[in-house]
C-alpha positions in Angstrom: 113.4 22.1 184.2 113.6 22.6 180.5 110.7 22.5 178.2 111.8 19.3 176.6 112.2 17.6 180.0 108.7 18.7 181.0 107.3 17.5 177.7 109.0 14.2 177.6 107.8 13.5 181.2 104.1 14.0 180.1 104.2 11.2 177.4 102.4 8.5 179.4 99.3 10.8 179.8 99.5 11.9 176.1 99.6 8.3 174.9 96.6 7.4 177.0 94.5 10.3 175.6 95.7 9.4 172.1 94.6 5.9 172.3 91.3 7.0 173.6 90.7 9.3 170.8 91.8 7.0 168.0 88.4 5.5 167.4 86.8 8.9 166.6 89.4 9.7 164.0 88.8 6.4 162.1 87.4 8.0 159.0 90.4 10.3 158.6 93.0 7.4 159.0 93.9 4.8 156.5 91.4 1.9 156.1 92.3 -1.8 155.9 93.3 -2.6 152.2 94.3 1.0 151.2 97.6 1.7 149.6 99.1 4.3 151.8 102.1 6.7 151.9 103.1 8.4 155.1 105.4 11.4 154.9 107.1 13.8 157.3 110.3 15.7 157.8 113.0 15.0 160.4 111.5 13.4 163.4 108.1 13.0 161.6 109.8 11.1 158.8 111.2 8.6 161.2 107.7 8.1 162.8 106.4 7.6 159.3 108.9 4.9 158.8 107.7 3.1 162.1 104.1 3.4 161.2 104.7 2.0 157.7 106.4 -1.0 159.1 103.6 -1.7 161.7 100.8 -1.3 159.2 102.3 -3.7 156.6 103.3 -6.1 159.3 99.6 -6.0 160.6 98.4 -7.0 157.1 96.6 -3.7 156.6 97.9 -2.9 153.3 101.0 -1.7 151.4 102.5 1.2 153.1 105.5 3.4 152.2 107.2 6.1 154.1 109.1 9.0 152.5 110.6 12.3 153.5 108.1 14.8 152.2 110.8 16.2 149.7 111.3 12.8 148.3 107.8 11.7 147.5 107.6 9.9 144.3 105.1 12.1 142.3 104.4 9.4 139.7 103.2 6.7 142.2 99.6 6.1 142.9 98.2 5.9 146.5 94.7 5.7 148.0 95.7 8.0 150.8 98.9 10.2 151.9 99.1 10.8 155.5 101.4 13.8 156.5 102.9 14.1 160.0 103.6 17.7 160.9 103.8 19.1 164.4 103.8 22.7 163.4 101.6 22.5 160.3 103.9 25.0 158.6 106.8 22.9 157.1 107.4 24.0 153.5 107.9 20.5 152.0 104.8 19.0 153.6 102.6 21.9 152.6 104.1 21.9 149.0 103.3 18.1 148.6 99.7 18.4 150.0 99.0 21.2 147.5 100.3 19.1 144.7 98.2 16.1 145.7 95.0 18.1 146.1 92.2 16.8 144.0 94.1 13.6 142.9 94.9 11.8 146.2 93.1 11.9 149.5 95.3 13.4 152.2 95.3 13.4 155.9 97.5 15.7 158.2 98.3 14.8 161.8 99.3 18.1 163.6 99.5 19.8 166.9 98.3 23.2 165.7 95.3 23.5 163.4 95.6 27.3 163.3 98.2 26.9 160.5 98.2 26.4 156.7 97.9 22.7 157.1 94.1 23.2 158.0 93.3 23.9 154.4 96.0 22.0 152.7 94.8 18.5 153.7 91.5 16.9 153.1 91.2 15.4 156.5 92.8 16.8 159.7 93.6 15.1 163.1 94.7 17.5 165.7 96.7 16.4 168.7 96.9 19.9 170.4 97.3 18.3 173.8 100.7 17.0 172.7 102.1 20.4 171.2 105.4 21.5 172.4 107.4 24.6 173.1 110.8 23.0 172.7 112.4 22.9 169.3 113.3 19.3 169.9 110.4 17.0 169.3 109.5 14.3 172.0 105.7 14.0 172.9 104.1 15.0 169.7 106.1 12.4 167.6 105.4 9.6 170.1 101.8 10.6 170.6 101.2 10.6 166.8 102.7 7.2 166.6 100.5 6.0 169.5 97.4 7.2 167.8 98.2 5.3 164.6 99.3 2.3 166.6 96.0 2.3 168.4 94.1 2.7 165.2 95.8 -0.5 164.0 94.8 -2.2 167.2 98.4 -2.5 168.3 98.5 -0.3 171.4 98.2 -1.8 174.9 98.3 -0.5 178.5 101.6 -2.2 178.8 103.2 0.3 176.5 102.2 3.1 178.9 103.3 1.1 181.9 106.7 0.7 180.1 106.9 4.4 179.4 106.3 5.1 183.2 109.2 2.7 183.9 111.4 4.5 181.3 110.8 7.7 183.1 111.3 6.5 186.7 114.3 4.1 186.4 117.8 5.5 186.5 119.8 5.6 183.3 122.6 3.1 182.9 125.8 4.5 184.7 128.5 5.9 182.5 126.5 6.7 179.4 126.8 10.4 179.6 130.5 10.1 179.2 130.4 8.0 176.1 131.9 9.6 172.9 129.6 7.8 170.3 126.3 6.2 170.3 124.8 3.7 167.8 121.1 2.9 167.9 119.7 -0.4 166.4 116.3 -1.5 165.5 114.3 -4.3 163.8 111.1 -4.0 161.8 109.2 -0.9 163.1 111.8 0.0 165.5 114.3 0.9 162.8 112.7 4.2 162.4 112.8 4.7 166.2 116.5 3.9 166.2 116.8 6.7 163.6 114.9 9.0 165.8 117.0 8.1 168.8 120.0 9.1 167.0 118.5 12.3 165.9 117.5 13.3 169.4 121.0 12.7 170.7 122.4 14.9 167.8 119.9 17.7 168.3 119.9 18.0 172.1 123.4 17.2 172.9 125.5 17.4 169.7 126.6 13.8 170.1 128.1 11.6 167.4 125.4 9.1 166.7 124.5 6.5 164.1 121.4 4.3 163.6 121.0 1.1 161.6 118.8 -2.1 161.3 120.3 -4.4 163.8 121.3 -7.1 161.3 123.3 -4.5 159.2 125.4 -3.5 162.2 127.9 -6.2 161.5 128.3 -5.1 158.0 130.7 -2.3 158.6 129.2 0.1 161.3 130.7 -2.2 164.2 134.0 -1.0 163.2 133.5 2.3 165.1 132.6 0.3 168.3 135.2 0.5 171.0 135.8 1.4 174.5 133.9 4.7 175.4 131.2 4.0 172.9 127.6 2.6 173.4 125.3 0.5 171.3 121.7 0.6 172.3 119.1 -1.9 171.0 115.5 -0.8 170.6 113.5 -4.1 170.7 114.9 -7.7 170.6 118.4 -8.1 169.5 119.6 -10.6 166.9 121.3 -13.7 168.4 124.9 -13.1 169.3 125.0 -9.3 168.7 125.2 -8.2 172.3 128.2 -10.6 172.9 130.0 -9.4 169.8 129.6 -5.7 170.7 130.8 -6.3 174.3 134.0 -8.0 173.0 134.8 -4.7 171.4 134.9 -3.0 174.9 131.8 -0.9 174.1 128.8 -0.6 176.3 125.7 -2.7 175.2 122.4 -1.3 176.2 119.6 -4.0 176.1 116.2 -2.8 175.0 114.0 -4.5 177.7 111.0 -2.3 177.3 108.5 -1.6 174.5 110.6 0.1 171.7 108.6 3.3 172.0 109.3 3.4 175.8 113.0 2.7 175.0 112.9 5.8 172.9 111.7 7.8 176.0 114.8 6.5 177.8 116.9 7.8 174.9 115.2 11.2 175.1 116.2 11.4 178.8 119.7 10.4 177.9 119.9 13.2 175.4 118.8 15.8 178.0 121.3 14.3 180.4 124.2 14.6 178.0 123.2 18.1 177.2 123.4 19.1 180.8 126.6 17.2 181.2 128.1 19.3 178.3 126.5 22.7 179.4 124.1 22.8 176.4 120.5 24.0 176.3 118.4 21.2 174.9 115.4 23.5 174.2 117.6 25.6 171.8 119.8 23.3 169.7 122.2 25.3 167.4 121.2 26.0 163.8 117.7 24.7 164.3 114.1 26.2 164.4 110.8 24.7 165.4 109.8 24.5 161.8 111.7 24.8 158.5 109.9 27.4 156.4 111.6 28.2 153.1 111.2 31.4 151.2 109.6 31.1 147.7 
């Protein structure tokens, strides 16, 4: 078993622990009414998008998500939350350094013994969700679960859905598909982008991701026999039928969107195996992007 397989299979237990620990991190996490920005790179950026949508929808306050390199320096926030598995990513550390003394910052990380320990004002450590694989799975979803629980939006049903996602067979024929489109709505738009990234990283697949209602505005033109369109969450009326008429496979998201992401992680590993690839060592990638001065 690869590291990524072992790590993605441990997600239900990680989510349970994160939900249990959310209460004791309350002072380090955004409070109701705060104007907040959540930043990250790669997978962490997509998790930031999901959390921002969840927080605003819950009425907790204006919340934006940015790639750390694209943070608008002139904009004012009560708190900036940085998601960083390694605690060493250059863009995140640079941003935290620039905000020191002007904006309160919180870092969620898997490894406190890194520069992020002193770069952020507050630190939340999820070391039990750290990973050996380059490809992120459990840290990202565990960080999202912690923040979801902080918002009062996590339930035991999410963990049950994750167990179902791990135990149920994947839809037949997906590993042979030549292209994958992932769709989301609201907070699951970020998850759809992450699903596409997982497939690209682990299996070198051609993938795209969109808000579900945007799919008809051009992207559906790539849909045909041999491709798959996967919905994370509830689909817009009529979209499934429209995709099926193209000859493409439609994958209905019947589980909680975060659990659906677990299914996609499994698919990424399965496609990698089908193509003779090592999902722990995707080409051209490292566990953290550290840039020279």
